[in-house]
C-alpha positions in Angstrom: 0.0 0.2 0.0 1.1 3.6 -0.5 2.1 5.2 2.7 2.8 9.3 3.2 5.9 9.8 5.8 6.1 13.4 6.8 9.4 14.0 8.7 10.7 17.6 10.4 14.1 16.5 9.2 15.9 15.0 6.5 16.4 11.4 7.9 20.1 10.8 7.1 22.4 10.1 7.7 21.5 8.0 10.8 23.9 9.8 13.1 21.8 11.1 15.9 18.9 10.3 17.8 16.1 11.4 16.3 17.7 10.5 12.7 18.6 7.1 13.8 15.1 6.4 15.1 13.7 7.9 11.8 15.8 6.3 9.3 15.4 2.7 10.5 11.7 3.1 11.0 11.2 4.4 7.5 13.1 1.5 5.9 11.2 -0.6 8.3 8.2 0.2 6.8 9.5 1.0 3.2 10.8 -3.1 3.3 7.1 -3.8 3.0 5.2 -0.8 1.4 5.4 1.9 -0.9 6.6 5.3 0.9 6.7 8.6 0.0 8.8 10.7 2.2 8.2 14.6 2.6 11.1 16.0 4.8 11.7 19.1 6.1 15.4 20.7 5.6 17.0 21.8 8.9 20.1 23.1 7.0 22.0 23.0 10.4 21.9 19.3 10.4 23.2 19.5 6.9 26.1 22.1 8.0 27.3 19.3 10.5 27.3 16.0 8.8 28.3 17.2 5.1 31.1 19.3 3.4 28.6 21.5 1.9 24.4 21.7 1.9 24.5 20.8 -1.7 26.3 17.7 -1.1 24.1 16.3 1.7 21.0 17.0 0.0 22.2 15.0 -3.2 23.6 12.0 -0.7 20.4 12.0 1.6 18.3 11.7 -1.4 20.5 9.3 -3.1 20.4 7.1 0.3 16.8 7.4 1.2 15.7 6.3 -2.5 17.3 3.2 -2.1 14.0 2.2 -0.4 11.6 5.1 -0.7 9.2 5.4 -3.5 9.6 9.3 -3.8 11.7 12.1 -1.6 10.7 15.3 -1.3 12.5 18.0 0.4 10.8 21.2 2.1 12.6 24.4 2.7 11.9 26.0 6.3 11.0 29.4 5.7 11.3 30.8 8.9 14.5 29.6 9.9 15.6 30.7 6.4 15.5 34.6 7.5 18.0 36.3 9.6 17.0 35.7 13.3 14.2 33.4 12.2 14.2 31.2 14.8 14.1 34.1 17.6 11.4 36.0 15.3 9.4 33.0 15.4 9.4 32.5 19.0 8.7 36.1 19.5 6.0 35.9 17.6 4.2 33.0 19.1 3.7 34.8 22.1 1.2 37.0 20.3 -0.9 34.3 18.5 -2.8 31.2 19.8 -0.2 28.8 18.7 3.0 27.9 20.7 6.2 28.2 18.5 6.5 24.4 18.3 3.5 24.5 15.9 4.6 27.1 13.7 7.9 27.0 13.0 7.5 24.9 9.9 4.4 26.4 8.9 5.2 27.8 5.3 2.8 28.6 2.0 5.1 26.3 0.2 5.0 23.2 2.8 1.3 23.8 2.6 1.2 23.6 -1.4 3.0 20.7 -1.2 1.3 18.7 1.4 -1.7 19.9 -0.2 -1.0 18.4 -3.4 -0.1 15.2 -1.7 -3.4 14.9 0.2 -4.9 14.3 -3.2 -3.2 11.2 -3.5 -4.2 7.8 -3.0 -2.6 7.3 0.1 -3.7 4.3 2.9 -1.7 6.1 5.8 -0.2 9.6 6.3 2.3 9.5 9.3 3.3 12.6 10.5 6.7 11.9 12.8 6.4 14.8 15.4 3.8 16.8 17.1 5.0 19.6 15.2 4.0 18.5 11.8 0.2 17.8 13.6 -1.3 21.2 12.3 -1.1 19.5 8.4 -3.4 16.7 9.5 -6.3 18.9 8.7 -4.8 18.7 4.8 -6.0 14.8 5.1 -9.3 15.0 6.5 -9.9 11.4 4.4 -7.1 9.9 5.4 -6.4 7.8 8.2 -3.2 9.2 10.1 -1.0 8.5 12.6 1.6 11.1 14.7 5.1 10.3 16.2 6.5 11.4 19.4 10.0 11.1 20.0 9.6 12.9 23.0 6.3 14.1 25.0 7.0 17.8 23.7 4.8 19.7 26.3 6.7 17.3 28.9 9.9 18.4 27.8 9.0 22.2 27.7 7.4 21.9 31.5 10.5 19.9 32.8 12.7 22.3 31.3 11.1 25.1 32.7 11.2 23.5 36.4 15.2 23.3 35.8 15.7 26.7 34.3 17.1 29.3 36.7 16.5 32.4 34.7 13.1 34.0 35.0 12.2 35.3 31.8 13.2 31.5 30.0 11.5 29.6 32.9 8.2 31.5 32.1 8.6 31.0 28.5 9.4 27.4 28.8 6.3 27.0 30.9 3.9 29.0 28.8 5.3 26.7 25.6 4.6 23.8 27.7 1.1 24.4 28.9 -0.1 25.7 25.5 1.4 22.5 23.6 -0.6 20.1 26.3 -3.7 21.5 25.6 -3.1 21.1 21.9 -2.0 17.8 22.2 -5.1 17.1 24.3 -7.1 18.4 21.5 -5.8 16.6 18.7 -5.0 13.5 20.4 -8.4 11.7 18.7 -7.7 13.1 15.0 -4.5 10.5 14.8 -5.6 6.4 14.8 -2.0 5.7 16.7 0.2 7.8 18.5 3.5 5.9 18.6 5.7 6.6 21.7 9.2 5.7 22.8 8.1 3.6 25.9 5.2 3.1 27.8 6.6 6.2 30.3 6.0 8.5 27.6 2.8 6.9 26.4 1.8 7.4 30.4 3.0 11.3 30.2 0.8 11.9 26.9 -2.4 9.8 28.2 -2.4 11.9 31.6 -3.8 14.9 29.7 -4.6 13.3 26.2 -6.9 10.1 27.5 -8.1 9.8 24.1 -4.5 9.2 22.3 -4.5 5.7 21.1 -1.1 5.0 21.9 1.6 2.5 20.7 5.1 2.2 22.3 7.8 1.7 19.3 10.8 1.7 21.4 13.8 3.8 20.6 16.5 0.6 19.2 19.9 -0.2 18.1 21.5 -1.6 14.9 22.9 -4.8 16.4 25.4 -5.4 13.9 26.6 -2.2 13.6 27.1 -1.5 17.2 28.9 -4.6 18.7 32.0 -4.9 20.8 35.3 -5.1 18.9 37.6 -7.7 21.1 40.2 -7.0 18.8 40.9 -3.5 20.2 43.7 -3.0 22.8 43.2 -0.2 25.3 46.4 1.8 25.9 44.7 4.0 28.5 41.9 4.3 31.0 39.6 6.3 29.8 35.6 7.6 30.1 33.2 8.7 27.4 30.2 10.9 26.8 28.6 10.9 23.6 25.5 13.1 22.7 24.7 15.8 20.0 25.7 19.1 21.7 23.3 21.1 19.8 20.5 19.6 22.4 20.5 21.5 25.4 19.9 18.4 28.0 23.3 17.2 26.6 25.1 20.4 26.9 24.0 20.5 30.2 25.0 16.8 31.3 28.4 17.7 29.7 28.8 20.8 31.8 27.5 19.0 34.9 30.1 16.4 33.9 32.9 18.6 33.8 32.6 21.4 36.3 31.1 18.8 39.0 31.8 15.3 38.6 35.4 15.2 36.6 37.5 16.8 39.2 36.2 14.7 41.6 37.2 12.0 39.5 41.0 12.8 38.8 41.5 13.7 42.3 41.3 10.0 43.0 42.2 8.7 39.7 45.0 10.6 37.9 45.7 8.4 35.0 41.9 8.5 33.9 41.2 10.4 30.5 37.8 11.8 29.3 36.4 11.9 25.7 33.4 14.3 24.8 31.9 13.2 21.7 29.3 15.0 20.1 28.0 17.6 17.0 28.4 21.4 17.4 29.9 21.6 20.7 29.5 25.5 22.1 32.1 27.5 23.5 31.0 27.0 26.8 31.7 23.4 26.6 35.5 24.0 25.5 35.7 26.5 27.9 34.9 24.1 31.0 36.8 21.6 29.2 40.2 23.6 29.3 39.6 24.1 33.3 40.5 20.5 34.1 43.0 18.1 32.8 42.8 14.9 30.6 39.6 16.0 28.6 39.5 15.8 24.9 36.3 17.6 23.0 36.0 15.8 19.8 32.8 17.6 18.2 31.3 15.4 15.4 32.8 12.1 14.8 31.6 10.1 11.6 32.0 6.8 13.1 32.0 7.1 16.8 32.5 3.1 17.6 36.2 3.2 18.1 36.0 5.6 20.5 33.0 3.7 22.6 35.4 0.6 22.0 38.8 2.2 23.8 37.0 3.5 26.4 36.4 1.6 29.6 33.2 3.5 31.0 30.4 5.3 29.2 28.8 8.1 31.4 25.4 9.8 30.5 24.7 12.4 33.3 21.5 13.7 31.5 19.0 15.2 34.0 16.7 17.2 31.8 14.7 16.4 28.3 12.6 13.3 27.5 12.3 10.3 25.4 14.7 7.3 25.2 18.6 7.6 24.8 20.0 6.0 22.1 23.2 7.2 22.9 22.6 4.6 26.2 21.3 1.7 23.7 24.1 1.9 21.6 26.9 1.6 24.3 24.7 -1.3 25.7 24.8 -2.9 22.4 28.9 -2.6 22.5 28.6 -4.5 26.0 30.1 -1.2 27.6 29.7 -0.3 31.3 27.6 2.4 31.6 26.9 4.9 34.7 23.9 7.2 34.1 21.5 9.4 35.5 17.7 8.1 36.1 16.4 10.6 33.7 18.9 9.0 31.0 17.7 5.5 31.5 13.8 6.5 31.3 11.8 4.1 29.0 14.7 1.5 29.1 14.0 -1.6 31.3 17.6 -1.3 33.0 18.2 -2.8 36.3 20.6 -0.8 38.6 23.5 -3.4 39.0 22.8 -5.6 36.8 23.1 -3.5 33.3 23.6 -0.2 34.5 25.1 1.9 37.5 22.4 4.7 38.2 23.7 8.1 40.1 22.3 11.3 40.8 24.6 13.8 42.4 28.4 14.4 41.7 29.6 12.7 44.1 27.7 9.7 43.4 28.8 9.6 39.9 32.6 10.3 41.0 32.4 7.5 43.4 30.6 4.8 41.0 33.0 5.8 38.0 36.1 5.2 40.4 34.8 2.5 41.8 34.4 0.4 38.4 37.4 1.5 37.1 39.1 -0.8 39.8 37.0 -3.9 38.9 37.5 -4.9 35.1 35.3 -7.9 36.0 32.3 -5.9 37.1 32.6 -3.7 33.8 32.7 -7.0 31.7 29.6 -8.5 33.4 27.6 -5.4 33.2 28.2 -4.9 30.0 27.4 -8.5 29.2 24.4 -8.1 30.6 23.7 -5.1 28.9 24.4 -6.3 25.5 21.4 -9.4 26.1 18.9 -6.8 26.9 19.4 -4.7 23.8 19.0 -8.1 21.7 16.1 -9.2 24.0 14.5 -5.8 23.9 15.9 -3.1 21.5 16.8 -4.4 17.9 15.7 -1.9 15.3 14.8 -5.2 13.4 12.1 -6.5 15.7 11.2 -3.0 16.3 10.5 -2.0 12.7 8.0 -4.9 12.8 6.0 -3.3 15.7 5.6 -0.2 13.6 4.7 -1.8 10.4 2.1 -3.9 12.0 0.8 -0.8 13.7 0.2 1.3 10.4 -1.4 -1.8 8.7 -3.9 -1.6 11.6 -4.8 1.9 11.0 -5.0 1.3 7.3 -7.9 -1.0 8.0 -9.9 1.5 10.1 -12.3 4.4 9.6 -10.8 7.4 9.1 -10.4 9.4 12.6 -11.6 13.1 10.9 -9.9 16.0 12.5 
């Protein structure tokens, strides 16, 4: 059957959390059905992944056309203007729509998707709530909505963690308005795809009409696997995460300013690798104040660095969804020390396949304890690999998505 997939980003290359999830689920769906992809062009990601934007568009189209029936890229007009993101954010305060629902809107986008709505699609999938306003163009087509995170929850949590008064107020009003919107449109989608039972619970708490199905985040077990041939020449700890995402920046600053000084006080022979695209100046500044830290920025293949590390650390205290960086480390049989928020939506057991910590002192103590016990690190890594093999393979997760979309195709359209 023909399926339309609308994405808020180009789901290629699969080198960040959202890209990984979208790419693998899209590929699983396209293996069974004819999929037309409409993807909004976030140029900042092209700048990170490719030598030029033109190269990025060409390579992405070539790769996605390997399994999609057609690929259409849509420019984001609001970001093309100088200060576009800031202007849209301020404009959202003067309109009923929050920023999350405004930034992808444009005459060009509506024209392209209105034309797509005349095609004979059995299902139209919108991959984030910011795309939900386009649902009204597909009144006769069953539709599904993806939730990489429960967006309203992210904004409300960020408001609680924000110290600056204006930003705290801004994030709260965005979260409250977005929560009302999620409630209002819940019944207009045949299924809501969340990353975990926890995210489904968060969504249904304010949107009880949401017919949610958990499509967990996953990992490519064949790609992310331990390389036993790697010989470690030093003791090292690694953090991996895109540094153009505020929860990861907060985590790295927490690591550099509070956790790492405590570690090197006790273990002077250990180094730290910070890996992630677009690190801001504040991260470089923090890293310069402590010894034995390497900030790598974007790395095309992170596996050699993870393989060489003794421990992966993930002190994420904000945000939402399920952290693919944790699943990838698990798949590579790595010992992971993480904040409980970093493991939300993953069926971890503290002490078996992960070690959990909350305070800087907790993190430092656990890291040093594990550095002294290779046997415990190996046992945790083996248990972590077993967990992802049993529950988080993208191959099996893709089948869950395909089955759910096929069910929606056979149901009556939920008119908006």
